[in-house]
C-alpha positions in Angstrom: -106.7 142.3 113.9 -105.8 139.8 116.8 -109.1 140.1 118.3 -110.7 139.2 114.9 -108.7 136.3 114.5 -109.7 135.2 118.1 -113.4 135.6 117.3 -113.1 133.5 114.2 -111.2 130.9 115.9 -114.0 130.5 118.7 -116.6 130.6 116.1 -114.9 127.7 114.3 -114.5 125.7 117.4 -118.2 126.0 118.2 -119.2 125.0 114.7 -116.9 121.9 115.0 -118.3 121.3 118.7 -121.9 121.6 117.2 -121.3 119.0 114.7 -119.6 116.6 117.1 -122.4 116.8 119.5 -125.1 116.3 116.9 -123.2 113.3 115.5 -122.7 111.8 119.0 -126.5 112.2 119.9 -127.6 109.2 117.8 -131.2 108.8 116.6 -134.2 110.2 118.2 -136.2 107.3 120.0 -140.0 107.9 120.0 -142.3 105.8 122.1 -146.1 106.0 122.3 -147.8 108.5 120.0 -145.8 111.6 119.0 -148.3 114.3 117.9 -147.0 117.3 115.8 -149.2 120.3 114.9 -148.3 121.7 111.6 -145.7 120.6 109.3 -142.8 118.4 110.4 -139.4 117.5 108.7 -137.4 114.4 109.8 -133.8 115.8 109.5 -132.3 113.3 112.1 -132.7 109.5 112.2 -135.7 108.2 114.2 -136.5 105.0 115.9 -140.0 104.1 116.6 -139.9 101.9 119.5 -142.5 99.2 120.6 -145.2 100.2 118.0 -144.7 103.9 118.4 -146.5 106.2 116.0 -145.9 109.7 114.4 -149.1 111.7 114.0 -148.6 114.9 112.0 -151.5 117.4 111.4 -149.7 119.2 108.6 -147.2 117.8 105.9 -144.8 115.1 107.0 -141.3 115.3 105.0 -138.7 112.4 105.6 -135.3 113.3 104.6 -133.4 110.9 106.9 -133.9 107.4 108.2 -137.0 105.9 110.2 -136.5 102.5 111.7 -138.5 100.3 113.9 -137.5 98.5 117.2 -140.0 96.1 119.1 -143.0 97.0 116.6 -143.7 98.4 113.2 -143.4 101.8 111.4 -146.6 103.7 111.5 -147.4 107.5 110.8 -150.2 109.5 109.6 -150.4 113.1 108.0 -153.3 115.4 107.4 -151.6 117.4 104.6 -149.6 114.9 102.8 -146.4 112.9 102.9 -143.0 113.5 101.1 -140.5 110.6 101.4 -136.9 111.2 100.2 -135.1 109.2 102.8 -135.4 105.8 104.2 -138.0 103.6 105.8 -136.6 100.4 107.3 -138.5 97.7 109.4 -137.3 94.1 108.8 -139.3 92.5 111.5 -141.5 89.3 111.0 -144.4 90.6 113.1 -144.8 94.2 111.9 -144.6 96.0 108.6 -145.1 99.7 107.5 -148.4 101.5 107.6 -148.8 105.0 106.1 -152.0 107.1 106.2 -152.2 110.5 104.5 -155.4 112.4 103.7 -153.9 114.2 101.0 -150.9 113.7 98.6 -148.3 111.0 99.0 -145.0 111.2 97.2 -142.1 108.8 97.4 -139.1 110.4 95.4 -136.5 108.9 93.3 -134.1 108.6 96.2 -136.6 107.0 98.5 -135.6 103.6 99.9 -138.2 101.3 101.6 -137.6 97.9 103.2 -140.0 95.8 105.1 -140.3 92.1 105.8 -143.8 92.0 106.6 -145.2 94.2 103.9 -146.5 97.6 103.4 -150.0 99.3 103.4 -150.8 102.7 102.3 -154.1 104.5 102.3 -155.8 107.9 102.4 -158.0 106.9 105.3 -157.7 104.6 108.4 -160.7 102.5 107.4 -158.6 101.3 104.3 -156.0 99.8 106.4 -156.3 96.0 107.0 -155.1 95.1 110.4 -156.6 91.6 110.8 -154.5 88.9 109.5 -157.5 86.8 108.1 -158.7 89.7 106.2 -155.1 90.4 104.9 -155.0 86.7 103.8 -158.1 87.4 101.7 -156.6 90.4 99.9 -153.7 88.2 99.2 -155.9 85.6 97.6 -157.9 88.2 95.9 -154.8 89.3 93.9 -155.2 86.2 91.7 -158.9 86.9 91.0 -159.5 88.7 87.6 -162.2 90.9 88.7 -164.5 92.6 86.1 -166.5 95.8 85.8 -163.6 98.2 86.3 -160.4 99.0 84.4 -157.8 96.5 85.6 -154.3 95.2 84.7 -153.2 92.0 86.3 -153.0 89.4 87.6 -150.6 87.3 85.6 -153.0 84.0 85.4 -153.6 80.9 83.2 -155.9 81.7 80.2 -156.3 85.3 80.9 -158.8 87.5 79.1 -158.3 90.9 77.7 -160.6 93.5 76.7 -158.8 96.8 76.6 -158.5 100.1 74.8 -154.9 99.8 73.6 -152.5 102.4 72.5 -148.9 101.4 71.8 -147.5 105.1 72.1 -149.2 107.7 74.1 -148.9 110.7 72.0 -149.1 114.2 73.2 -152.4 115.2 71.7 -154.2 112.3 73.4 -152.5 113.0 76.5 -153.6 116.6 76.6 -157.3 115.8 76.0 -157.5 113.5 78.8 -159.5 114.6 82.1 -157.1 116.5 84.4 -158.0 114.2 87.2 -156.6 111.3 85.1 -153.2 113.0 84.5 -151.1 112.7 87.5 -148.3 114.8 86.0 -150.3 117.9 85.7 -149.7 120.8 83.2 -148.2 124.1 84.4 -151.5 125.9 84.8 -153.8 123.1 85.8 -156.0 123.6 88.7 -155.8 120.9 91.7 -158.1 118.0 90.4 -161.4 117.6 92.1 -164.3 115.0 92.0 -167.8 115.7 90.9 -168.6 116.8 94.5 -165.9 119.3 94.4 -163.7 117.5 96.8 -159.7 117.6 96.2 -158.6 114.3 94.6 -155.1 113.3 96.4 -152.3 112.2 94.3 -149.7 109.5 95.1 -146.5 109.1 93.5 -144.6 106.0 94.2 -140.9 106.0 93.3 -137.5 105.1 94.7 -136.4 101.4 95.4 -138.5 99.1 97.5 -137.1 95.8 99.1 -140.2 93.7 100.4 -139.1 90.6 102.3 -136.2 91.7 104.2 -132.3 91.9 103.7 -130.2 94.6 102.0 -130.7 96.2 98.6 -129.7 93.9 96.0 -128.6 94.7 92.4 -131.5 94.2 89.9 -132.2 90.5 89.5 -130.5 89.1 92.6 -132.7 87.2 94.9 -133.9 89.0 98.1 -133.7 86.9 101.4 -136.6 84.8 101.9 -138.8 85.9 104.8 -138.8 84.0 108.1 -141.3 81.4 109.3 -143.8 83.8 111.0 -144.4 85.6 107.8 -147.0 83.4 106.0 -148.1 85.8 103.2 -146.5 89.0 102.1 -148.9 91.6 100.6 -148.1 95.1 99.4 -151.4 96.9 99.7 -151.9 100.3 98.1 -155.5 101.3 98.7 -156.1 105.0 97.6 -159.9 104.6 97.4 -162.1 105.8 94.7 -160.9 109.4 94.9 -157.1 109.0 94.9 -154.8 109.1 91.9 -151.6 106.9 91.8 -148.5 107.1 89.7 -145.6 104.9 89.7 -142.6 106.9 88.4 -139.0 105.8 88.6 -140.1 103.0 90.8 -138.0 99.8 91.3 -139.8 97.1 93.6 -137.9 93.7 94.4 -139.9 91.0 96.1 -138.6 88.0 98.1 -138.9 84.4 97.1 -141.6 82.3 98.7 -140.4 80.4 101.7 -139.4 76.7 101.2 -141.5 73.8 102.3 -140.5 72.0 105.6 -138.3 69.0 105.2 -139.1 65.5 106.6 -136.0 63.7 106.7 -135.0 60.4 108.8 -138.2 60.4 110.9 -140.3 57.6 109.5 -140.9 55.2 106.6 -143.5 57.5 105.2 -141.8 60.9 104.5 -143.6 63.8 103.0 -141.8 67.0 102.3 -143.8 70.2 102.9 -145.3 72.5 100.3 -143.5 75.6 99.7 -145.2 79.1 99.9 -146.0 81.4 97.2 -144.1 84.6 96.6 -145.4 87.9 97.5 -148.2 89.8 96.0 -149.0 93.5 95.2 -152.5 95.0 95.2 -153.3 98.6 94.1 -156.7 100.4 94.0 -157.1 104.0 92.9 -159.4 106.4 91.1 -156.7 106.5 88.1 -153.3 104.7 87.7 -150.4 105.8 85.8 -147.4 103.7 85.3 -144.6 106.1 84.0 -141.5 103.9 84.7 -141.9 100.8 86.8 -139.7 97.8 87.1 -141.5 95.0 89.2 -139.4 92.0 90.3 -142.0 89.5 91.8 -139.8 86.8 93.3 -139.8 83.0 92.6 -141.9 80.5 94.4 -140.2 78.7 97.3 -138.8 75.2 96.9 -140.7 72.1 98.0 -139.4 70.4 101.1 -137.1 67.3 100.8 -138.4 64.0 102.0 -136.1 61.0 103.3 -137.1 57.8 104.9 -135.2 55.9 107.6 -133.2 52.9 106.4 -135.2 50.1 108.2 -138.3 50.2 106.0 -140.5 47.8 104.0 -141.7 49.6 102.3 -139.9 53.0 102.4 -142.1 55.8 100.7 -140.9 59.3 100.2 -142.7 62.1 98.4 -141.1 65.5 97.9 -143.1 68.8 98.7 -144.3 70.8 95.4 -142.8 74.0 94.5 -144.6 77.1 95.0 -145.9 79.9 92.4 -144.1 83.0 91.6 -145.2 86.4 92.8 -148.2 88.3 91.3 -150.1 91.6 91.2 -153.3 93.3 90.4 -154.2 97.1 89.9 -157.7 98.2 89.7 -158.8 101.8 88.8 -162.1 103.5 89.0 -161.6 105.4 85.8 -158.7 104.2 83.9 -155.1 103.0 83.7 -152.2 104.5 81.5 -149.0 102.6 81.0 -145.9 104.1 79.6 -143.3 101.9 80.7 -143.9 98.6 82.7 -141.1 96.0 83.1 -142.2 92.8 84.8 -139.8 90.2 86.0 -142.0 87.3 87.1 -139.5 85.0 88.7 -139.5 81.3 88.4 -141.8 78.6 89.9 -140.2 76.9 92.8 -138.5 73.5 92.4 -140.0 70.3 93.7 -138.5 68.7 96.6 -136.2 65.6 96.2 -137.4 62.4 97.7 -135.2 59.5 98.9 -136.8 56.1 99.8 -134.8 53.4 101.4 -135.6 49.8 101.9 -134.1 47.6 104.7 -131.7 44.7 103.7 -133.2 41.1 104.2 -131.9 39.0 107.1 -130.0 35.7 106.4 -132.6 33.0 106.8 -133.8 29.8 105.0 -134.7 31.1 102.5 -133.1 34.5 102.7 -135.6 37.3 103.7 -136.7 39.6 100.9 -135.2 43.2 100.9 -137.5 46.0 101.6 -139.1 47.9 98.8 -138.5 51.6 98.2 -140.9 54.1 96.4 -139.7 57.7 95.7 -141.7 60.3 94.0 -140.1 63.9 93.5 -142.2 67.0 94.1 -143.8 68.9 91.2 -142.2 72.0 90.2 -144.3 75.3 90.7 -146.2 76.4 87.5 -145.5 79.7 86.2 -148.4 80.4 83.6 -148.1 84.2 82.8 -150.9 85.7 80.7 -151.4 89.4 81.4 -155.0 89.8 82.4 -156.4 93.3 81.7 -159.8 94.7 80.9 -161.6 98.0 80.6 -160.0 101.4 80.0 -156.3 100.3 79.9 -154.1 102.5 77.6 -150.7 101.5 76.4 -150.9 97.6 77.3 -148.2 97.1 74.6 -145.8 99.2 76.6 -145.6 96.2 79.1 -142.5 93.9 78.6 -142.4 90.6 80.7 -139.0 89.0 81.3 -138.4 85.0 80.6 -141.1 82.9 82.4 -139.5 79.7 83.9 -141.4 76.9 85.3 -140.0 75.1 88.5 -137.8 72.1 88.1 -139.3 68.8 89.2 -137.8 67.1 92.3 -135.4 64.1 91.9 -136.8 60.6 93.0 -134.1 58.2 94.4 -135.2 54.9 95.5 -132.8 52.6 97.2 -134.3 49.2 97.9 -132.8 46.6 100.5 -130.6 43.7 99.4 -132.0 40.4 99.8 -130.9 38.1 102.7 -128.4 35.4 102.2 -129.4 31.8 102.5 -128.6 30.9 106.0 -127.6 27.1 105.6 -126.9 24.4 103.1 -129.5 24.4 100.3 -131.3 27.7 101.4 -131.9 30.0 98.5 -131.1 33.7 98.8 -133.9 36.3 99.4 -135.1 38.5 96.7 -134.1 42.0 96.4 -136.3 44.8 97.2 -138.2 46.5 94.4 -137.3 50.0 93.6 -139.6 52.5 92.1 -138.6 56.2 91.4 -140.5 58.8 89.8 -139.0 62.3 89.1 -141.4 65.3 89.8 -143.0 67.0 86.9 -141.4 70.1 85.8 -143.8 73.2 86.3 -145.7 74.5 83.2 -144.7 77.9 81.7 -146.7 80.1 79.5 -146.6 83.8 78.6 -149.1 85.7 76.7 -149.2 89.7 76.4 -151.9 91.4 74.3 -149.7 93.3 71.6 -146.4 91.9 72.7 -144.2 88.8 73.0 -142.3 86.8 75.5 -140.4 83.7 76.4 -141.6 80.8 78.3 -139.5 77.9 79.5 -141.1 74.9 81.2 -139.3 73.4 84.2 -137.2 70.2 83.6 -138.6 67.2 85.0 -136.9 65.6 87.8 -134.4 62.7 87.6 -135.5 59.4 88.8 -132.7 57.0 90.2 -133.9 53.4 90.8 -131.9 50.2 91.4 -133.4 46.8 92.0 -132.2 45.4 95.3 -129.4 42.9 94.9 -130.5 39.4 95.5 -129.3 37.3 98.4 -126.6 34.6 97.9 -127.7 31.0 98.1 -126.6 28.9 101.1 -123.3 26.8 100.5 -123.2 23.3 101.4 -120.6 20.3 101.5 -119.9 18.2 98.4 -123.0 15.9 99.0 -125.7 18.4 98.9 -127.1 20.9 96.2 -126.4 24.7 97.0 -129.2 27.2 97.1 -130.2 29.4 94.3 -129.4 33.1 94.2 -132.3 35.3 93.6 -132.7 38.6 91.6 -135.0 41.7 91.6 -136.0 43.8 88.5 -135.4 47.6 88.7 -138.5 49.4 87.7 -138.5 52.1 85.0 -136.7 55.4 85.8 -136.0 58.5 83.7 -132.8 60.4 82.7 -130.3 59.1 85.1 -130.3 55.4 86.3 -132.7 52.5 85.7 -130.4 49.6 86.4 -131.9 46.3 87.4 -130.8 44.6 90.4 -127.8 42.2 90.4 -128.7 38.6 90.7 -127.6 36.7 93.8 -124.7 34.3 93.8 -125.4 30.7 93.8 -124.3 28.5 96.9 -121.6 25.8 96.7 -122.6 22.2 96.7 -123.2 19.2 94.5 -124.7 20.2 92.1 -123.8 23.9 92.6 -126.6 26.5 92.9 -127.0 28.7 89.9 -126.5 32.5 90.2 -129.7 34.5 89.8 -130.4 36.4 86.7 -129.8 40.0 86.6 -133.0 42.2 87.2 -134.5 43.9 84.0 -133.6 47.6 83.7 -131.4 49.9 81.5 -128.9 48.4 81.8 -130.0 44.9 83.2 -128.4 43.9 86.4 -125.4 41.6 86.3 -126.2 37.9 86.7 -125.1 36.3 89.9 -122.1 33.9 89.9 -122.7 30.1 90.0 -121.7 28.3 93.3 -118.6 26.1 93.3 -119.2 22.4 92.1 -118.0 20.2 95.0 -119.0 17.0 93.5 -116.6 13.9 93.7 -115.8 12.7 90.1 -114.8 8.9 90.0 -111.5 8.0 88.4 -113.3 6.4 85.4 -115.4 9.3 83.5 -119.2 8.6 84.3 -121.9 9.7 86.6 -120.9 11.5 89.8 -121.3 9.5 92.9 -122.6 11.0 96.1 -119.7 11.6 98.4 -119.3 9.7 101.4 -121.3 6.7 100.1 -119.3 3.3 100.2 -120.4 1.1 97.3 -119.9 -2.8 96.7 -119.8 -3.6 93.0 -121.1 -6.9 91.6 -120.7 -7.6 88.1 -123.3 -10.0 86.2 -122.7 -11.4 82.6 -125.4 -12.5 80.1 -126.2 -16.1 80.0 -126.6 -16.7 76.1 -124.3 -19.3 74.7 -121.5 -18.1 72.5 -121.8 -18.2 68.8 -125.6 -19.0 69.0 -128.0 -18.4 66.2 -129.5 -15.6 68.1 -126.1 -14.1 68.9 -125.2 -13.8 65.3 -128.3 -11.7 64.3 -129.5 -10.1 67.3 -127.3 -8.7 70.3 -129.2 -10.3 73.3 -126.4 -9.9 76.0 -126.9 -7.1 78.4 -123.9 -4.9 79.4 -122.2 -5.3 82.6 -124.4 -3.6 85.5 -123.3 -2.0 88.7 -125.4 -2.4 91.7 -125.0 0.1 94.7 -125.6 -1.1 98.3 -126.3 1.3 101.1 -123.3 2.4 103.1 -122.8 0.5 106.3 -124.3 2.0 109.5 -127.1 4.0 107.9 -130.7 3.4 107.9 -133.5 4.3 105.6 -136.3 6.6 106.4 -139.4 8.2 104.6 -139.4 11.8 104.0 -140.5 14.6 101.7 -138.2 17.1 99.9 -138.7 20.8 100.7 -136.6 23.6 99.6 -133.6 21.3 99.2 -134.2 19.6 102.6 -135.5 16.3 103.7 -138.3 16.4 106.3 -138.9 13.1 108.0 -142.5 11.7 107.5 -142.9 10.8 111.2 -142.8 14.6 112.1 -145.6 15.6 109.5 -149.3 15.4 109.5 -151.8 15.7 106.6 -154.5 18.3 106.8 -157.3 19.8 104.4 -157.6 23.2 105.4 -159.9 25.7 103.5 -158.2 27.7 100.9 -155.7 25.1 99.8 -158.2 22.8 98.3 -156.5 19.4 98.8 -154.5 17.5 101.4 -151.2 18.9 102.3 -148.3 18.6 104.6 -147.9 20.3 107.9 -145.5 20.0 111.0 -146.9 18.1 113.7 -145.1 20.2 116.4 -144.9 23.6 114.3 -141.3 22.8 113.2 -139.5 20.1 111.6 -136.0 18.7 112.2 -134.7 18.1 108.8 -132.1 15.4 108.2 -129.3 18.0 108.1 -130.4 18.8 111.7 -131.5 22.4 110.7 -134.9 23.7 112.0 -137.7 24.3 109.3 -140.6 26.3 110.5 -144.1 25.3 109.2 -145.0 27.9 106.4 -148.5 27.9 107.6 -151.7 28.6 105.3 -152.6 28.0 102.8 -150.9 24.7 101.9 -148.0 24.4 104.4 -145.1 22.4 102.8 -147.0 21.6 99.7 -149.9 19.5 98.4 -149.5 15.5 99.2 -150.1 15.1 95.4 -147.2 17.2 94.2 -144.9 16.6 97.2 -144.5 12.7 97.2 -142.9 10.6 100.1 -139.5 9.4 99.0 -136.7 7.3 100.8 -133.5 8.6 102.0 -130.5 7.4 104.2 -129.6 8.8 107.6 -126.8 7.7 110.0 -128.0 4.7 112.1 -128.1 6.5 115.2 -129.7 9.7 114.1 -132.7 11.2 116.0 -134.3 14.5 115.7 -133.3 16.7 118.6 -136.2 19.3 119.3 -135.4 22.4 121.1 -136.7 22.7 124.6 
């Protein structure tokens, strides 16, 4: 008895050690090409390293996990492939390639993940390895080809010319050709073509995640692929002699990649266009869709755009949103649909655009603020009309979830503030003009032959535009008129803000400068405040006297005799008159008036340049020293300081010792 216990204990220990040994070995690593004669079952995890390949002459059965390292997953089988385990390869430079001369079946427990796509075919020649040719197949998915039974793509203005059966009854199913029925009856022979060749069957099931990441619950986004992956294609090419069935199959595709941002680099910012989502292409002799949920993924968002601040003008355009995913299935003989659920995803949102104008500098007059124009990107369209033609049975068994167009990108314009007047009497600069346009929302349509659906167009982007605030007028002492404040209108916006620019404040002086009017908008900008009135008011009410001017008053009386005949009937006596004499220690000079300043005549010349059409004033030395000792630059063409006819010479007083001091 003790001996039996001893033997049993040793056996148990050996079993435990065996389990431990196998668990500690880790996955088998394959390099190069591993050839296997006969059937081969993957019962332990395998890593295909640096582009290794598994080549089996018989039937390949995968019960565990095959992953990739430094390359993709690729295997071939002579007598068929059965996948109940996992194929995992989330690399940007390589996907999954499967070639099987005979039947291929992915069971309900199969799990497939690939960032760069999957290709399955019966012969090597149908595998597309050239990137340019793969791009052609990607684009071909959107072409509604004729001549053969087809379902898909989801397009605008699709055509449908199909044989339609809402419910596939048993009698109709049993009378179909055996090669058409993928689920064969119990006593059916292996289907063959007219030459007698066996027709391989393909059953696609399980859960497939295309685009990278971990398995999400239904309806949750899959992580977007990396930058190296431009177009993701799921290519099932079973040729003219292969039957394909999608049974208990859940396929989740990624969103398209977002457009590249262009922010803070220039005064003309352009957000990049996003990428469209992945596409699936299937070709076979006959196609049966027994139970298939297809989640196509949304289009990528357009890239945002934002200018630098120091711009005039600042122009920003958000990138356009991408289109949602798509698919196309083509059969040589016919397509049967029992249950097909399509979740089309949404169009990508347009990129936000932010344009900025620089603030004007304090000058005389103040410099105008920089303009800003922002245009949000257009939302991706999502026009889904199910295109089908030929021998397609059960088209009414297709359901399509809500179709949503992409949101338009916001446009935000921030024009610059007008520069303040830098000296007495200088007007403030105009605020910059702001123009903001929200991107159009993507269009959404849905149409199913024999069915219905819901389509929601994307909301247009908001527009946020303020007119730039006008600069404040320059302030003066009590003997001069203050500069005027200015204003700038805000242009039309949408949804959010359309406020006009606030008017600039008027400068202090005598008389005071008036504040600028608020720019037009919704609401209008606030008017600027008037400057302070610095005029000195005499003790007796009357006209204000220029400050600093000493006056000698001489009164005169009429010389008509009192109580005269004329005095009785007509008042001939004039009222008392006050005469003003120039203040002492001043002199009178000739000048013209320009923007609130007096420019001495002896510093001016008269010219008649082409374009002005009349004699006009220019500075003899390029600049003029005004009577307040400020420098005034010649405005240049066309008419300098103004036409002689409209800017006459006047007389003004300056201190007796005043002389212009030109800079050296």
